[in-house]
Wavefront OBJ file of the C-alpha trace (Angstrom):
o trace
v 1.539 -23.484 13.036
v -0.730 -21.017 13.110
v -4.455 -20.955 12.017
v -5.358 -18.892 8.645
v -7.551 -16.939 10.931
v -8.065 -12.828 10.794
v -6.238 -12.228 13.485
v -3.440 -14.197 11.992
v -3.875 -12.109 8.457
v -3.706 -8.672 10.795
v -0.453 -10.028 12.510
v 1.383 -10.949 9.625
v 0.739 -7.250 7.834
v 1.541 -6.136 11.274
v 4.939 -8.123 11.637
v 5.914 -7.261 7.717
v 5.087 -3.309 9.111
v 7.335 -3.085 12.052
v 10.097 -5.585 10.235
v 10.363 -3.823 6.636
v 8.086 -0.634 5.563
v 8.008 0.856 8.477
v 11.780 1.654 7.907
v 11.286 2.085 4.070
v 8.130 4.589 4.392
v 8.910 6.505 7.735
v 6.188 9.456 6.436
v 4.407 6.855 5.699
v 0.372 7.966 6.628
v -1.035 4.846 5.293
v -1.207 1.523 4.604
v -2.349 0.522 1.631
v -4.068 -3.211 1.097
v -4.751 -5.311 -1.473
v -6.337 -8.349 -0.098
v -8.221 -11.655 -2.454
v -12.737 -11.461 -1.414
v -11.955 -14.108 0.798
v -10.479 -16.373 2.952
v -9.000 -14.645 6.146
v -8.964 -11.532 4.887
v -12.768 -11.849 3.577
v -14.755 -8.874 2.783
v -17.769 -10.141 5.136
v -15.214 -11.149 7.185
v -16.253 -9.056 11.270
v -12.747 -9.937 12.574
v -10.625 -9.224 10.111
v -12.266 -5.289 9.505
v -12.297 -5.758 13.578
v -8.252 -6.720 14.001
v -7.963 -4.060 11.503
v -8.950 -0.924 13.381
v -6.301 -2.242 16.186
v -3.706 -2.216 13.846
v -5.002 1.030 12.745
v -4.977 2.713 16.392
v -1.491 0.926 17.389
v 0.476 2.187 14.687
v -2.203 5.684 14.091
v -2.437 5.413 10.602
v -5.344 4.897 7.895
v -5.076 1.158 6.384
v -7.139 1.747 2.987
v -8.146 -1.281 2.187
v -9.006 -2.361 -2.065
v -10.089 -5.691 -2.101
v -10.158 -8.085 -5.681
v -13.158 -8.886 -7.348
v -14.661 -12.200 -6.588
v -13.135 -14.666 -9.146
v -10.677 -12.646 -9.850
v -8.085 -13.133 -8.020
v -6.422 -14.600 -10.263
v -5.355 -11.302 -11.842
v -3.191 -10.364 -8.223
v -0.058 -9.448 -9.232
v 1.008 -11.231 -6.262
v 0.229 -15.236 -7.332
v 2.118 -14.074 -10.803
v 5.843 -12.156 -9.010
v 6.577 -13.985 -6.308
v 4.380 -17.495 -5.393
v 5.940 -18.506 -9.021
v 9.108 -17.930 -7.851
v 8.412 -19.568 -4.856
v 7.988 -22.698 -5.904
v 10.402 -23.005 -9.128
v 12.534 -22.265 -6.038
v 11.501 -25.338 -4.010
v 10.487 -28.152 -6.706
v 11.192 -31.226 -6.026
v 12.651 -30.774 -2.872
v 10.824 -33.200 -0.300
v 8.914 -30.909 2.356
v 9.657 -32.307 5.441
v 9.761 -29.694 8.057
v 8.184 -25.834 8.593
v 12.016 -24.969 8.583
v 12.929 -26.675 5.775
v 9.869 -24.284 4.050
v 10.785 -21.425 5.598
v 14.838 -21.792 4.335
v 13.502 -22.317 1.124
v 10.970 -19.580 0.861
v 14.030 -17.226 2.017
v 15.995 -18.209 -0.356
v 14.064 -17.408 -3.165
v 15.444 -14.475 -4.976
v 15.321 -13.633 -8.719
v 17.495 -11.289 -11.486
v 15.341 -8.309 -12.013
v 16.340 -8.022 -7.499
v 13.200 -10.427 -5.893
v 13.950 -10.688 -2.556
v 11.464 -12.663 -0.264
v 11.813 -12.563 3.743
v 9.868 -15.638 5.718
v 9.139 -16.617 9.297
v 7.922 -19.141 11.277
v 4.563 -17.377 13.081
v 4.777 -20.182 15.896
v 1.530 -17.936 17.498
v -1.660 -19.443 18.150
v -4.681 -18.018 17.127
v -8.291 -19.309 18.011
v -11.051 -19.977 15.128
v -14.446 -18.705 16.269
v -14.278 -15.609 17.538
v -17.170 -13.455 17.343
v -17.130 -9.971 16.673
v -20.382 -7.956 17.987
v -23.171 -5.980 15.939
v -21.363 -3.116 18.540
v -18.105 -3.866 18.014
v -18.433 -3.791 14.474
v -20.228 -0.381 14.761
v -17.218 0.878 16.670
v -15.020 0.391 13.782
v -13.699 4.071 11.905
v -14.796 2.546 8.431
v -14.900 4.800 5.555
v -16.219 3.282 3.186
v -14.892 4.171 -0.712
v -18.217 5.768 -3.307
v -17.268 2.707 -5.915
v -17.712 -1.068 -4.379
v -17.602 0.048 -0.827
v -17.798 -3.375 0.759
v -14.031 -4.011 -1.497
v -12.562 -0.634 -1.178
v -12.877 1.144 2.156
v -10.386 2.782 4.671
v -10.327 2.168 8.496
v -8.785 5.396 10.301
v -7.323 5.313 13.862
v -9.336 5.838 16.753
v -12.557 3.554 17.138
v -16.323 5.475 16.747
v -17.109 4.406 20.148
v -15.807 7.193 21.543
v -17.683 9.528 19.996
v -20.861 11.331 19.783
v -24.160 10.228 19.076
v -26.273 12.321 16.648
v -29.492 12.456 18.064
l 1 2 3 4 5 6 7 8 9 10 11 12 13 14 15 16 17 18 19 20 21 22 23 24 25 26 27 28 29 30 31 32 33 34 35 36 37 38 39 40 41 42 43 44 45 46 47 48 49 50 51 52 53 54 55 56 57 58 59 60 61 62 63 64 65 66 67 68 69 70 71 72 73 74 75 76 77 78 79 80 81 82 83 84 85 86 87 88 89 90 91 92 93 94 95 96 97 98 99 100 101 102 103 104 105 106 107 108 109 110 111 112 113 114 115 116 117 118 119 120 121 122 123 124 125 126 127 128 129 130 131 132 133 134 135 136 137 138 139 140 141 142 143 144 145 146 147 148 149 150 151 152 153 154 155 156 157 158 159 160 161 162 163 164 165 166
């Protein structure tokens, strides 16, 4: 099973974009992500930002991040619009294997048209990867005027190849 690391979270975003987002939004110039403030996509995680830079470069689009402020993840719409239906769908079913879990999540639907795509990620994501100060400085991050620590955009192309002002 994959470790819940920043690399895992970014790869899940990559797969979602490649499998669904790219076809639905072919003229997109940015990818907007709303994320909790902690965990594998935490506001302070260097690896999260470094992996997002790689993704922005790969997709050639900006990635705009909006983290929920500390203590507010209970208002995350995904919690109410998705997870509650998944929980209802698998209630009283023994979760005896990953395949059972994937199948139950994938079978989740609602009367209003929600459908869920789920697949098992069997890649290995090492823990403890350190992102250096130099690597952080190369991230092409533009912080928003309003709580730039929570709201920022990572643009394609890193800063490492740009001239330094003296």
